[in-house]
FILONU-602414 format. One line per 3 residues: for each residue x, y, z of C-alpha. Coordinates in steps of 0.25 Angstrom, whole numbers, padded with zeros to 4 digits, always signed. Last residue first. Layout:
REM FILONU-602414
X Y Z | ... $
REM end
This chain:
REM FILONU-602414
+0057 +0177 +0015 | +0064 +0169 +0005 | +0067 +0156 +0013 $
+0073 +0143 +0008 | +0086 +0147 +0001 | +0092 +0134 -0004 $
+0093 +0139 -0018 | +0103 +0149 -0014 | +0113 +0138 -0009 $
+0123 +0139 -0020 | +0124 +0154 -0021 | +0119 +0159 -0034 $
+0127 +0161 -0047 | +0128 +0146 -0050 | +0113 +0145 -0051 $
+0109 +0133 -0042 | +0104 +0119 -0048 | +0091 +0116 -0054 $
+0091 +0101 -0052 | +0090 +0098 -0037 | +0082 +0111 -0034 $
+0072 +0108 -0046 | +0071 +0093 -0041 | +0067 +0098 -0027 $
+0057 +0107 -0032 | +0051 +0096 -0041 | +0051 +0087 -0029 $
+0044 +0097 -0021 | +0033 +0099 -0031 | +0031 +0084 -0031 $
+0030 +0084 -0016 | +0020 +0094 -0016 | +0012 +0087 -0027 $
+0013 +0074 -0018 | +0007 +0082 -0006 | -0004 +0086 -0015 $
-0007 +0072 -0020 | -0009 +0067 -0006 | +0000 +0060 +0004 $
-0008 +0056 +0016 | -0009 +0041 +0013 | +0004 +0038 +0006 $
+0012 +0042 -0006 | +0026 +0036 -0006 | +0038 +0043 -0013 $
+0050 +0035 -0017 | +0064 +0040 -0022 | +0074 +0032 -0030 $
+0089 +0029 -0031 | +0093 +0019 -0041 | +0107 +0014 -0038 $
+0101 +0003 -0029 | +0095 -0004 -0041 | +0102 -0018 -0039 $
+0097 -0018 -0024 | +0087 -0008 -0019 | +0083 +0006 -0024 $
+0091 +0018 -0019 | +0084 +0028 -0010 | +0077 +0042 -0010 $
+0066 +0044 +0000 | +0056 +0056 -0001 | +0053 +0063 +0012 $
+0047 +0076 +0009 | +0049 +0087 +0019 | +0052 +0098 +0009 $
+0067 +0097 +0013 | +0065 +0082 +0011 | +0062 +0084 -0004 $
+0076 +0090 -0005 | +0083 +0078 +0001 | +0075 +0068 -0006 $
+0079 +0075 -0019 | +0094 +0074 -0016 | +0092 +0059 -0013 $
+0085 +0058 -0026 | +0099 +0062 -0032 | +0102 +0075 -0040 $
+0108 +0080 -0053 | +0099 +0071 -0061 | +0110 +0066 -0070 $
+0115 +0054 -0062 | +0101 +0050 -0057 | +0095 +0050 -0070 $
+0080 +0046 -0069 | +0080 +0049 -0054 | +0071 +0038 -0047 $
+0057 +0036 -0043 | +0047 +0030 -0034 | +0032 +0034 -0032 $
+0022 +0030 -0021 | +0008 +0025 -0020 | +0012 +0010 -0020 $
+0010 +0001 -0032 | +0004 +0003 -0045 | +0006 +0018 -0047 $
+0015 +0027 -0039 | +0025 +0029 -0051 | +0036 +0019 -0047 $
+0050 +0020 -0052 | +0048 +0035 -0057 | +0059 +0041 -0064 $
+0063 +0055 -0059 | +0071 +0067 -0066 | +0059 +0073 -0073 $
+0049 +0079 -0063 | +0038 +0072 -0071 | +0040 +0058 -0065 $
+0039 +0065 -0051 | +0026 +0071 -0054 | +0020 +0059 -0060 $
+0024 +0050 -0048 | +0018 +0060 -0039 | +0005 +0059 -0046 $
+0006 +0044 -0045 | +0009 +0044 -0031 | -0003 +0053 -0028 $
-0012 +0044 -0036 | -0007 +0032 -0028 | -0010 +0039 -0015 $
-0024 +0043 -0019 | -0026 +0028 -0024 | -0020 +0024 -0011 $
-0030 +0032 -0002 | -0042 +0028 -0010 | -0038 +0013 -0010 $
-0036 +0013 +0005 | -0050 +0020 +0007 | -0057 +0010 -0002 $
-0051 -0002 +0004 | -0056 +0003 +0018 | -0051 +0017 +0023 $
-0057 +0018 +0037 | -0057 +0003 +0040 | -0043 -0001 +0035 $
-0038 +0012 +0041 | -0043 +0009 +0054 | -0037 -0005 +0053 $
-0024 +0001 +0051 | -0026 +0011 +0063 | -0029 -0001 +0072 $
-0016 -0008 +0067 | -0008 +0005 +0069 | -0014 +0007 +0083 $
-0011 -0007 +0089 | +0003 -0004 +0094 | +0013 -0015 +0094 $
+0019 -0025 +0105 | +0026 -0037 +0099 | +0037 -0036 +0088 $
+0041 -0044 +0076 | +0027 -0049 +0075 | +0018 -0062 +0075 $
+0009 -0063 +0086 | -0001 -0072 +0092 | -0008 -0068 +0105 $
-0014 -0078 +0115 | -0021 -0069 +0125 | -0015 -0059 +0135 $
-0003 -0051 +0133 | +0006 -0063 +0138 | +0000 -0073 +0128 $
+0009 -0072 +0116 | +0008 -0080 +0103 | +0019 -0079 +0093 $
+0017 -0082 +0078 | +0030 -0085 +0070 | +0029 -0100 +0072 $
+0015 -0100 +0067 | +0020 -0098 +0053 | +0013 -0087 +0045 $
+0010 -0092 +0031 | +0000 -0102 +0037 | -0009 -0091 +0042 $
-0013 -0087 +0028 | -0009 -0076 +0018 | -0001 -0069 +0028 $
-0003 -0055 +0032 | +0007 -0044 +0037 | +0004 -0030 +0042 $
+0011 -0018 +0046 | +0008 -0007 +0057 | +0016 +0004 +0064 $
+0015 +0017 +0057 | +0000 +0022 +0056 | -0009 +0014 +0046 $
-0010 +0019 +0031 | -0009 +0004 +0026 | +0000 +0011 +0015 $
+0011 +0011 +0026 | +0007 +0009 +0040 | +0000 -0004 +0038 $
+0012 -0010 +0031 | +0010 -0023 +0023 | +0014 -0037 +0024 $
+0010 -0048 +0015 | +0011 -0063 +0017 | +0011 -0077 +0009 $
+0010 -0071 -0005 | +0012 -0084 -0014 | -0003 -0084 -0016 $
-0004 -0070 -0023 | -0018 -0066 -0019 | -0012 -0064 -0006 $
-0006 -0050 -0011 | +0000 -0045 -0023 | -0010 -0046 -0034 $
-0013 -0032 -0039 | -0028 -0031 -0042 | -0030 -0022 -0029 $
-0020 -0012 -0034 | -0023 +0001 -0026 | -0030 -0004 -0014 $
-0024 -0018 -0012 | -0011 -0013 -0017 | -0009 -0002 -0008 $
-0010 -0007 +0007 | -0001 -0019 +0004 | +0008 -0010 -0005 $
+0016 -0004 +0007 | +0021 -0015 +0015 | +0016 -0025 +0005 $
+0028 -0035 +0007 | +0022 -0047 +0001 | +0028 -0060 +0006 $
+0029 -0070 -0005 | +0030 -0085 -0004 | +0040 -0094 -0010 $
+0037 -0109 -0015 | +0050 -0114 -0021 | +0047 -0126 -0029 $
+0057 -0122 -0039 | +0051 -0120 -0053 | +0036 -0119 -0049 $
+0040 -0111 -0036 | +0048 -0101 -0045 | +0036 -0099 -0054 $
+0027 -0097 -0042 | +0038 -0087 -0036 | +0037 -0080 -0050 $
+0022 -0079 -0049 | +0023 -0074 -0034 | +0032 -0063 -0039 $
+0022 -0059 -0050 | +0011 -0058 -0040 | +0019 -0050 -0030 $
+0024 -0040 -0041 | +0032 -0030 -0032 | +0025 -0017 -0030 $
+0031 -0003 -0032 | +0035 +0007 -0021 | +0049 +0009 -0026 $
+0058 +0007 -0014 | +0048 +0001 -0004 | +0042 -0009 -0014 $
+0027 -0009 -0012 | +0022 -0023 -0013 | +0035 -0030 -0010 $
+0036 -0045 -0013 | +0044 -0053 -0003 | +0048 -0067 -0008 $
+0048 -0078 +0002 | +0055 -0088 +0011 | +0066 -0090 +0001 $
+0075 -0102 +0005 | +0071 -0111 -0007 | +0075 -0100 -0017 $
+0071 -0086 -0021 | +0081 -0076 -0027 | +0084 -0078 -0042 $
+0069 -0083 -0044 | +0063 -0070 -0039 | +0069 -0060 -0049 $
+0058 -0064 -0059 | +0047 -0059 -0050 | +0052 -0044 -0049 $
+0056 -0038 -0035 | +0054 -0023 -0035 | +0055 -0009 -0042 $
+0061 -0015 -0055 | +0068 -0006 -0065 | +0082 -0013 -0064 $
+0080 -0025 -0055 | +0079 -0024 -0040 | +0087 -0033 -0032 $
+0080 -0045 -0026 | +0082 -0045 -0011 | +0085 -0059 -0006 $
+0083 -0058 +0009 | +0090 -0069 +0017 | +0082 -0072 +0030 $
+0087 -0071 +0044 | +0075 -0065 +0051 | +0081 -0051 +0055 $
+0089 -0050 +0042 | +0078 -0054 +0032 | +0067 -0047 +0039 $
+0076 -0034 +0040 | +0079 -0035 +0025 | +0064 -0037 +0023 $
+0061 -0025 +0032 | +0070 -0016 +0023 | +0059 -0015 +0012 $
+0061 -0024 +0000 | +0067 -0022 -0014 | +0065 -0037 -0019 $
+0062 -0049 -0010 | +0067 -0063 -0008 | +0067 -0069 +0006 $
+0078 -0079 +0011 | +0078 -0091 +0021 | +0092 -0098 +0024 $
+0090 -0107 +0036 | +0079 -0115 +0032 | +0086 -0128 +0028 $
+0077 -0139 +0022 | +0069 -0150 +0028 | +0057 -0148 +0021 $
+0049 -0144 +0034 | +0061 -0135 +0037 | +0060 -0128 +0024 $
+0045 -0126 +0025 | +0046 -0120 +0039 | +0057 -0111 +0035 $
+0049 -0105 +0024 | +0037 -0103 +0033 | +0046 -0096 +0043 $
+0053 -0087 +0033 | +0040 -0083 +0026 | +0033 -0080 +0040 $
+0045 -0072 +0044 | +0045 -0064 +0031 | +0030 -0060 +0034 $
+0034 -0056 +0048 | +0045 -0047 +0042 | +0036 -0041 +0032 $
+0026 -0037 +0043 | +0037 -0031 +0052 | +0041 -0023 +0040 $
+0027 -0019 +0036 | +0024 -0013 +0050 | +0022 -0015 +0065 $
+0015 -0028 +0062 | +0000 -0032 +0060 | -0003 -0047 +0058 $
-0007 -0057 +0048 | -0013 -0071 +0044 | -0023 -0074 +0033 $
-0035 -0082 +0035 | -0037 -0090 +0022 | -0051 -0092 +0016 $
-0049 -0081 +0006 | -0034 -0078 +0002 | -0028 -0065 +0007 $
-0031 -0054 -0003 | -0022 -0043 +0003 | -0033 -0034 +0007 $
-0040 -0046 +0014 | -0027 -0050 +0022 | -0026 -0035 +0025 $
-0040 -0034 +0031 | -0038 -0047 +0039 | -0025 -0042 +0045 $
-0032 -0028 +0048 | -0043 -0036 +0055 | -0033 -0044 +0063 $
-0026 -0031 +0068 | -0040 -0025 +0071 | -0043 -0038 +0080 $
-0030 -0036 +0087 | -0033 -0022 +0090 | -0046 -0027 +0095 $
-0040 -0037 +0104 | -0031 -0027 +0111 | -0028 -0034 +0125 $
-0028 -0048 +0119 | -0021 -0043 +0106 | -0009 -0037 +0113 $
+0000 -0036 +0101 | -0008 -0024 +0097 | -0003 -0016 +0109 $
-0014 -0005 +0110 | -0009 +0008 +0118 | -0009 +0017 +0107 $
-0021 +0012 +0100 | -0030 +0024 +0103 | -0019 +0033 +0098 $
-0018 +0025 +0085 | -0033 +0026 +0083 | -0033 +0041 +0085 $
-0022 +0043 +0075 | -0028 +0033 +0065 | -0041 +0041 +0067 $
-0034 +0054 +0063 | -0029 +0050 +0050 | -0015 +0044 +0047 $
-0004 +0050 +0038 | +0010 +0045 +0037 | +0008 +0030 +0035 $
+0021 +0023 +0030 | +0027 +0021 +0016 | +0038 +0032 +0020 $
+0046 +0039 +0010 | +0036 +0050 +0006 | +0037 +0056 +0020 $
+0030 +0070 +0018 | +0018 +0065 +0026 | +0027 +0061 +0037 $
+0034 +0075 +0039 | +0048 +0072 +0042 | +0053 +0072 +0057 $
+0058 +0085 +0063 | +0044 +0088 +0068 | +0046 +0076 +0077 $
+0055 +0084 +0086 | +0044 +0095 +0088 | +0033 +0084 +0092 $
+0044 +0078 +0101 | +0045 +0091 +0109 | +0031 +0094 +0108 $
+0027 +0081 +0114 | +0037 +0082 +0125 | +0031 +0096 +0129 $
+0017 +0091 +0128 | +0021 +0079 +0137 | +0027 +0088 +0148 $
+0040 +0082 +0152 | +0045 +0071 +0162 | +0059 +0073 +0168 $
+0072 +0065 +0167 | +0073 +0065 +0152 | +0075 +0051 +0145 $
+0089 +0049 +0139 | +0094 +0050 +0125 | +0087 +0062 +0118 $
+0081 +0070 +0129 | +0074 +0082 +0122 | +0082 +0095 +0122 $
+0077 +0105 +0132 | +0068 +0118 +0133 | +0056 +0112 +0127 $
+0055 +0100 +0135 | +0058 +0107 +0148 | +0047 +0118 +0146 $
+0048 +0130 +0137 | +0044 +0123 +0124 | +0031 +0117 +0130 $
+0027 +0130 +0137 | +0027 +0128 +0152 | +0014 +0127 +0159 $
+0016 +0112 +0160 | +0029 +0114 +0167 | +0022 +0120 +0179 $
+0025 +0134 +0183 | +0026 +0135 +0198 | +0015 +0144 +0204 $
+0016 +0148 +0218 | +0002 +0148 +0224 | -0005 +0161 +0225 $
-0009 +0166 +0239 | -0023 +0169 +0240 | -0029 +0181 +0247 $
-0044 +0181 +0251 | -0052 +0193 +0248 $
REM end
């Protein structure tokens, strides 16, 4: 029998257990790149374990953003990982899909017949809102200069807007006139406008889905008040509707509500595809009623990617996957599917509102019906409750729930409220579990501790 000399065996790193190799037995580099490469599986596991420290997205009831997507969305996103949507010459079908989405939204928002609306995708509703604001500023400035009037002090009028409008005002040198909340109100009211608009007002922002309370501002009534102001003063002030959340809710749950391009004074609308549009994070939309409302000076054309490409955005390169996923959802769900999803969400919000109202110490500000599928509430008597909503937030977080507590905006900042958002993927059962945890937290906050027992006995967590 032939004899064979065995080769010396050197244990390869690939044969080492993930947690016994270099990555598992050292602290991850924090401030400088490591000198050596590592096994992809080991680095993946390291990051996977670190990310377990994040909150559970499905229990994040503070965010408007999509936290659940089906398998096909994940597959499409993976297939589009290398597609730069700005390069319309190289990825013409992605550009075509973006155009289809704009047309679908223009139709959904009742763009007038016979007019070709203009629109584009963005990284989110904040960028979309800023683009809408820029168009308002440019059109106002063009008109003022044509009339031989100064154009150096533009202002924009709004109620309790999201922070993106403060950013827009600061970044683009526009005074923001934020109308304070009246007592008992959840947003801007028409009769307040006359005190704030003037010849330098580039537009009024109406919110369809107020960030603080989840209610809709009355767009048609705001427009009617601006009609009255125009009849008295000659001021023709357009409206931009920030429909970051409501733009994907109102068409399906409240089709008779007049808020969109049916209101002639509405020049532009922005919405967030990654909120109630159900697309993954990273896509927003802005649509103008007609091309003339988007000044040509704001559109840039580039040729260095091949072809002549018009672009209007605050950034340049951007992944195409979110746009493709948005179109997938339009195709998969259709109007019927979106309606069914949000009818279910609204029913869940209504159920949760009833549960919260029945607990005793809370007063609902918004009960989940008539606007976003969400609820907002405050303590009936904060001084005598014996706890604050911030205390309640802390206890709920111990069970994984993220329920924000925060003060209302100007003139009502002494009122602290909580808001709970119901999104696609949050069902009635999850709402029932949250209600049970709310009741337990209330009991703990109000029951107190027996004097004869050690102070921390109620904190014992294990009984086995």
